[in-house]
mmJSON file of the N, C-alpha and C atoms, coordinates in Angstrom:
{"data_MODEL":{"atom_site":{
"group_PDB":["ATOM","ATOM","ATOM","ATOM","ATOM","ATOM","ATOM","ATOM","ATOM","ATOM","ATOM","ATOM","ATOM","ATOM","ATOM","ATOM","ATOM","ATOM","ATOM","ATOM","ATOM","ATOM","ATOM","ATOM","ATOM","ATOM","ATOM","ATOM","ATOM","ATOM","ATOM","ATOM","ATOM","ATOM","ATOM","ATOM","ATOM","ATOM","ATOM","ATOM","ATOM","ATOM","ATOM","ATOM","ATOM","ATOM","ATOM","ATOM","ATOM","ATOM","ATOM","ATOM","ATOM","ATOM","ATOM","ATOM","ATOM","ATOM","ATOM","ATOM","ATOM","ATOM","ATOM","ATOM","ATOM","ATOM","ATOM","ATOM","ATOM","ATOM","ATOM","ATOM","ATOM","ATOM","ATOM","ATOM","ATOM","ATOM","ATOM","ATOM","ATOM","ATOM","ATOM","ATOM","ATOM","ATOM","ATOM","ATOM","ATOM","ATOM","ATOM","ATOM","ATOM","ATOM","ATOM","ATOM","ATOM","ATOM","ATOM","ATOM","ATOM","ATOM","ATOM","ATOM","ATOM","ATOM","ATOM","ATOM","ATOM","ATOM","ATOM","ATOM","ATOM","ATOM","ATOM","ATOM","ATOM","ATOM","ATOM","ATOM","ATOM","ATOM","ATOM","ATOM","ATOM","ATOM","ATOM","ATOM","ATOM"],
"id":[1,2,3,4,5,6,7,8,9,10,11,12,13,14,15,16,17,18,19,20,21,22,23,24,25,26,27,28,29,30,31,32,33,34,35,36,37,38,39,40,41,42,43,44,45,46,47,48,49,50,51,52,53,54,55,56,57,58,59,60,61,62,63,64,65,66,67,68,69,70,71,72,73,74,75,76,77,78,79,80,81,82,83,84,85,86,87,88,89,90,91,92,93,94,95,96,97,98,99,100,101,102,103,104,105,106,107,108,109,110,111,112,113,114,115,116,117,118,119,120,121,122,123,124,125,126,127,128,129],
"type_symbol":["N","C","C","N","C","C","N","C","C","N","C","C","N","C","C","N","C","C","N","C","C","N","C","C","N","C","C","N","C","C","N","C","C","N","C","C","N","C","C","N","C","C","N","C","C","N","C","C","N","C","C","N","C","C","N","C","C","N","C","C","N","C","C","N","C","C","N","C","C","N","C","C","N","C","C","N","C","C","N","C","C","N","C","C","N","C","C","N","C","C","N","C","C","N","C","C","N","C","C","N","C","C","N","C","C","N","C","C","N","C","C","N","C","C","N","C","C","N","C","C","N","C","C","N","C","C","N","C","C"],
"label_atom_id":["N","CA","C","N","CA","C","N","CA","C","N","CA","C","N","CA","C","N","CA","C","N","CA","C","N","CA","C","N","CA","C","N","CA","C","N","CA","C","N","CA","C","N","CA","C","N","CA","C","N","CA","C","N","CA","C","N","CA","C","N","CA","C","N","CA","C","N","CA","C","N","CA","C","N","CA","C","N","CA","C","N","CA","C","N","CA","C","N","CA","C","N","CA","C","N","CA","C","N","CA","C","N","CA","C","N","CA","C","N","CA","C","N","CA","C","N","CA","C","N","CA","C","N","CA","C","N","CA","C","N","CA","C","N","CA","C","N","CA","C","N","CA","C","N","CA","C","N","CA","C"],
"label_alt_id":[null,null,null,null,null,null,null,null,null,null,null,null,null,null,null,null,null,null,null,null,null,null,null,null,null,null,null,null,null,null,null,null,null,null,null,null,null,null,null,null,null,null,null,null,null,null,null,null,null,null,null,null,null,null,null,null,null,null,null,null,null,null,null,null,null,null,null,null,null,null,null,null,null,null,null,null,null,null,null,null,null,null,null,null,null,null,null,null,null,null,null,null,null,null,null,null,null,null,null,null,null,null,null,null,null,null,null,null,null,null,null,null,null,null,null,null,null,null,null,null,null,null,null,null,null,null,null,null,null],
"label_comp_id":["HIS","HIS","HIS","ALA","ALA","ALA","THR","THR","THR","ARG","ARG","ARG","ASP","ASP","ASP","LEU","LEU","LEU","TYR","TYR","TYR","GLU","GLU","GLU","ALA","ALA","ALA","ILE","ILE","ILE","GLU","GLU","GLU","ARG","ARG","ARG","GLY","GLY","GLY","GLU","GLU","GLU","TYR","TYR","TYR","PRO","PRO","PRO","VAL","VAL","VAL","TRP","TRP","TRP","ASN","ASN","ASN","VAL","VAL","VAL","PHE","PHE","PHE","VAL","VAL","VAL","GLN","GLN","GLN","ILE","ILE","ILE","MET","MET","MET","THR","THR","THR","PRO","PRO","PRO","LYS","LYS","LYS","GLU","GLU","GLU","ALA","ALA","ALA","GLU","GLU","GLU","THR","THR","THR","TYR","TYR","TYR","ARG","ARG","ARG","PHE","PHE","PHE","ASN","ASN","ASN","PRO","PRO","PRO","PHE","PHE","PHE","ASP","ASP","ASP","ILE","ILE","ILE","THR","THR","THR","LYS","LYS","LYS","VAL","VAL","VAL"],
"label_asym_id":["A","A","A","A","A","A","A","A","A","A","A","A","A","A","A","A","A","A","A","A","A","A","A","A","A","A","A","A","A","A","A","A","A","A","A","A","A","A","A","A","A","A","A","A","A","A","A","A","A","A","A","A","A","A","A","A","A","A","A","A","A","A","A","A","A","A","A","A","A","A","A","A","A","A","A","A","A","A","A","A","A","A","A","A","A","A","A","A","A","A","A","A","A","A","A","A","A","A","A","A","A","A","A","A","A","A","A","A","A","A","A","A","A","A","A","A","A","A","A","A","A","A","A","A","A","A","A","A","A"],
"label_entity_id":["1","1","1","1","1","1","1","1","1","1","1","1","1","1","1","1","1","1","1","1","1","1","1","1","1","1","1","1","1","1","1","1","1","1","1","1","1","1","1","1","1","1","1","1","1","1","1","1","1","1","1","1","1","1","1","1","1","1","1","1","1","1","1","1","1","1","1","1","1","1","1","1","1","1","1","1","1","1","1","1","1","1","1","1","1","1","1","1","1","1","1","1","1","1","1","1","1","1","1","1","1","1","1","1","1","1","1","1","1","1","1","1","1","1","1","1","1","1","1","1","1","1","1","1","1","1","1","1","1"],
"label_seq_id":[1,1,1,2,2,2,3,3,3,4,4,4,5,5,5,6,6,6,7,7,7,8,8,8,9,9,9,10,10,10,11,11,11,12,12,12,13,13,13,14,14,14,15,15,15,16,16,16,17,17,17,18,18,18,19,19,19,20,20,20,21,21,21,22,22,22,23,23,23,24,24,24,25,25,25,26,26,26,27,27,27,28,28,28,29,29,29,30,30,30,31,31,31,32,32,32,33,33,33,34,34,34,35,35,35,36,36,36,37,37,37,38,38,38,39,39,39,40,40,40,41,41,41,42,42,42,43,43,43],
"pdbx_PDB_ins_code":[null,null,null,null,null,null,null,null,null,null,null,null,null,null,null,null,null,null,null,null,null,null,null,null,null,null,null,null,null,null,null,null,null,null,null,null,null,null,null,null,null,null,null,null,null,null,null,null,null,null,null,null,null,null,null,null,null,null,null,null,null,null,null,null,null,null,null,null,null,null,null,null,null,null,null,null,null,null,null,null,null,null,null,null,null,null,null,null,null,null,null,null,null,null,null,null,null,null,null,null,null,null,null,null,null,null,null,null,null,null,null,null,null,null,null,null,null,null,null,null,null,null,null,null,null,null,null,null,null],
"Cartn_x":[103.987,102.655,102.011,102.886,102.344,101.819,102.417,101.893,100.477,100.432,99.093,98.024,98.384,97.442,96.969,97.913,97.547,96.649,96.913,95.972,94.598,94.563,93.244,92.476,93.145,92.461,91.858,92.657,92.081,90.949,90.976,89.846,88.574,88.757,87.624,87.179,87.836,87.522,88.171,89.104,89.808,91.158,91.074,92.223,93.215,94.492,95.542,95.526,95.996,96.101,97.504,98.045,99.379,99.235,99.909,100.071,101.467,101.55,102.825,103.084,104.204,104.64,105.877,105.99,107.196,107.627,108.943,109.54,110.353,110.208,110.921,111.773,112.961,114.019,114.535,114.968,115.57,117.03,117.606,119.002,119.899,119.588,120.429,120.292,119.12,118.93,119.629,119.681,120.394,121.892,122.494,123.939,124.268,123.328,123.764,123.061,122.469,121.856,122.959,122.582,123.591,124.214,123.607,124.242,123.794,124.452,124.089,122.713,121.676,120.378,120.228,121.281,121.316,122.071,122.537,123.199,122.148,122.044,120.951,121.05,122.223,122.376,121.671,121.299,120.623,119.134,118.605,117.134,116.517],
"Cartn_y":[131.099,130.655,129.555,128.67,127.45,128.04,129.028,129.569,130.237,131.034,131.632,130.614,129.587,128.547,127.842,127.656,126.937,127.832,129.102,130.009,130.073,130.224,130.259,128.941,127.848,126.596,126.525,126.936,126.881,127.823,128.982,129.949,129.286,128.436,127.739,126.568,126.242,125.091,123.832,123.88,122.734,122.653,121.953,121.866,120.832,121.096,120.124,118.923,117.865,116.527,115.943,115.44,114.733,113.35,112.497,111.012,110.966,110.267,110.123,108.657,108.227,106.837,106.779,105.776,105.64,104.205,104.066,102.736,102.707,101.634,101.504,100.289,100.464,99.324,99.394,98.217,98.131,98.622,98.993,99.407,98.315,97.047,95.945,95.872,96.061,96.133,97.337,98.405,99.6,99.335,98.551,98.207,97.318,96.478,95.575,95.868,97.088,97.491,97.686,97.617,97.625,99.076,100.137,101.406,102.095,103.19,103.866,104.541,103.988,104.664,106.113,106.598,107.928,108.885,108.321,109.105,109.896,111.125,111.998,111.987,111.748,111.654,110.381,109.469,108.279,108.321,109.394,109.584,109.914],
"Cartn_z":[66.888,66.376,67.249,67.751,68.501,69.854,70.525,71.807,71.537,70.484,70.209,69.913,69.17,68.819,70.129,71.092,72.342,73.085,73.219,74.033,73.367,72.076,71.3,71.477,71.474,71.642,73.069,74.041,75.38,75.568,74.921,75.038,74.387,73.349,72.723,73.534,74.636,75.537,74.968,74.029,73.559,74.31,75.417,76.295,75.93,76.025,75.593,76.451,75.866,76.548,76.243,77.319,77.19,77.691,77.017,77.553,78.079,79.305,79.968,80.197,79.864,80.095,80.838,81.766,82.623,82.503,82.263,82.402,83.637,84.396,85.672,85.679,86.19,86.302,87.712,88.201,89.488,89.423,90.492,90.548,89.898,90.174,89.661,88.129,87.524,86.088,85.526,86.189,85.669,85.614,86.568,86.568,85.41,84.885,83.904,82.596,82.441,81.142,80.079,78.872,77.723,77.56,78.159,78.214,79.513,79.814,81.097,80.889,81.681,81.5,82.024,82.678,83.163,82.298,81.168,80.16,79.293,79.542,78.9,77.426,76.841,75.401,74.756,75.577,75.147,75.201,75.764,75.943,74.678],
"occupancy":[1.0,1.0,1.0,1.0,1.0,1.0,1.0,1.0,1.0,1.0,1.0,1.0,1.0,1.0,1.0,1.0,1.0,1.0,1.0,1.0,1.0,1.0,1.0,1.0,1.0,1.0,1.0,1.0,1.0,1.0,1.0,1.0,1.0,1.0,1.0,1.0,1.0,1.0,1.0,1.0,1.0,1.0,1.0,1.0,1.0,1.0,1.0,1.0,1.0,1.0,1.0,1.0,1.0,1.0,1.0,1.0,1.0,1.0,1.0,1.0,1.0,1.0,1.0,1.0,1.0,1.0,1.0,1.0,1.0,1.0,1.0,1.0,1.0,1.0,1.0,1.0,1.0,1.0,1.0,1.0,1.0,1.0,1.0,1.0,1.0,1.0,1.0,1.0,1.0,1.0,1.0,1.0,1.0,1.0,1.0,1.0,1.0,1.0,1.0,1.0,1.0,1.0,1.0,1.0,1.0,1.0,1.0,1.0,1.0,1.0,1.0,1.0,1.0,1.0,1.0,1.0,1.0,1.0,1.0,1.0,1.0,1.0,1.0,1.0,1.0,1.0,1.0,1.0,1.0],
"B_iso_or_equiv":[0.0,0.0,0.0,0.0,0.0,0.0,0.0,0.0,0.0,0.0,0.0,0.0,0.0,0.0,0.0,0.0,0.0,0.0,0.0,0.0,0.0,0.0,0.0,0.0,0.0,0.0,0.0,0.0,0.0,0.0,0.0,0.0,0.0,0.0,0.0,0.0,0.0,0.0,0.0,0.0,0.0,0.0,0.0,0.0,0.0,0.0,0.0,0.0,0.0,0.0,0.0,0.0,0.0,0.0,0.0,0.0,0.0,0.0,0.0,0.0,0.0,0.0,0.0,0.0,0.0,0.0,0.0,0.0,0.0,0.0,0.0,0.0,0.0,0.0,0.0,0.0,0.0,0.0,0.0,0.0,0.0,0.0,0.0,0.0,0.0,0.0,0.0,0.0,0.0,0.0,0.0,0.0,0.0,0.0,0.0,0.0,0.0,0.0,0.0,0.0,0.0,0.0,0.0,0.0,0.0,0.0,0.0,0.0,0.0,0.0,0.0,0.0,0.0,0.0,0.0,0.0,0.0,0.0,0.0,0.0,0.0,0.0,0.0,0.0,0.0,0.0,0.0,0.0,0.0],
"pdbx_formal_charge":[null,null,null,null,null,null,null,null,null,null,null,null,null,null,null,null,null,null,null,null,null,null,null,null,null,null,null,null,null,null,null,null,null,null,null,null,null,null,null,null,null,null,null,null,null,null,null,null,null,null,null,null,null,null,null,null,null,null,null,null,null,null,null,null,null,null,null,null,null,null,null,null,null,null,null,null,null,null,null,null,null,null,null,null,null,null,null,null,null,null,null,null,null,null,null,null,null,null,null,null,null,null,null,null,null,null,null,null,null,null,null,null,null,null,null,null,null,null,null,null,null,null,null,null,null,null,null,null,null],
"auth_seq_id":[1,1,1,2,2,2,3,3,3,4,4,4,5,5,5,6,6,6,7,7,7,8,8,8,9,9,9,10,10,10,11,11,11,12,12,12,13,13,13,14,14,14,15,15,15,16,16,16,17,17,17,18,18,18,19,19,19,20,20,20,21,21,21,22,22,22,23,23,23,24,24,24,25,25,25,26,26,26,27,27,27,28,28,28,29,29,29,30,30,30,31,31,31,32,32,32,33,33,33,34,34,34,35,35,35,36,36,36,37,37,37,38,38,38,39,39,39,40,40,40,41,41,41,42,42,42,43,43,43],
"auth_comp_id":["HIS","HIS","HIS","ALA","ALA","ALA","THR","THR","THR","ARG","ARG","ARG","ASP","ASP","ASP","LEU","LEU","LEU","TYR","TYR","TYR","GLU","GLU","GLU","ALA","ALA","ALA","ILE","ILE","ILE","GLU","GLU","GLU","ARG","ARG","ARG","GLY","GLY","GLY","GLU","GLU","GLU","TYR","TYR","TYR","PRO","PRO","PRO","VAL","VAL","VAL","TRP","TRP","TRP","ASN","ASN","ASN","VAL","VAL","VAL","PHE","PHE","PHE","VAL","VAL","VAL","GLN","GLN","GLN","ILE","ILE","ILE","MET","MET","MET","THR","THR","THR","PRO","PRO","PRO","LYS","LYS","LYS","GLU","GLU","GLU","ALA","ALA","ALA","GLU","GLU","GLU","THR","THR","THR","TYR","TYR","TYR","ARG","ARG","ARG","PHE","PHE","PHE","ASN","ASN","ASN","PRO","PRO","PRO","PHE","PHE","PHE","ASP","ASP","ASP","ILE","ILE","ILE","THR","THR","THR","LYS","LYS","LYS","VAL","VAL","VAL"],
"auth_asym_id":["A","A","A","A","A","A","A","A","A","A","A","A","A","A","A","A","A","A","A","A","A","A","A","A","A","A","A","A","A","A","A","A","A","A","A","A","A","A","A","A","A","A","A","A","A","A","A","A","A","A","A","A","A","A","A","A","A","A","A","A","A","A","A","A","A","A","A","A","A","A","A","A","A","A","A","A","A","A","A","A","A","A","A","A","A","A","A","A","A","A","A","A","A","A","A","A","A","A","A","A","A","A","A","A","A","A","A","A","A","A","A","A","A","A","A","A","A","A","A","A","A","A","A","A","A","A","A","A","A"],
"auth_atom_id":["N","CA","C","N","CA","C","N","CA","C","N","CA","C","N","CA","C","N","CA","C","N","CA","C","N","CA","C","N","CA","C","N","CA","C","N","CA","C","N","CA","C","N","CA","C","N","CA","C","N","CA","C","N","CA","C","N","CA","C","N","CA","C","N","CA","C","N","CA","C","N","CA","C","N","CA","C","N","CA","C","N","CA","C","N","CA","C","N","CA","C","N","CA","C","N","CA","C","N","CA","C","N","CA","C","N","CA","C","N","CA","C","N","CA","C","N","CA","C","N","CA","C","N","CA","C","N","CA","C","N","CA","C","N","CA","C","N","CA","C","N","CA","C","N","CA","C","N","CA","C"],
"pdbx_PDB_model_num":[1,1,1,1,1,1,1,1,1,1,1,1,1,1,1,1,1,1,1,1,1,1,1,1,1,1,1,1,1,1,1,1,1,1,1,1,1,1,1,1,1,1,1,1,1,1,1,1,1,1,1,1,1,1,1,1,1,1,1,1,1,1,1,1,1,1,1,1,1,1,1,1,1,1,1,1,1,1,1,1,1,1,1,1,1,1,1,1,1,1,1,1,1,1,1,1,1,1,1,1,1,1,1,1,1,1,1,1,1,1,1,1,1,1,1,1,1,1,1,1,1,1,1,1,1,1,1,1,1]
}}}
């Protein structure tokens, strides 16, 4: 259903919009962070 809705919205000129946010830390901050920031289970 969601795919069809997306295509129909685009056909009507109602284009999807996404907001993207990025958090940046230095390598030193990553070393001392309270958990491993590269652990995908924490995302």
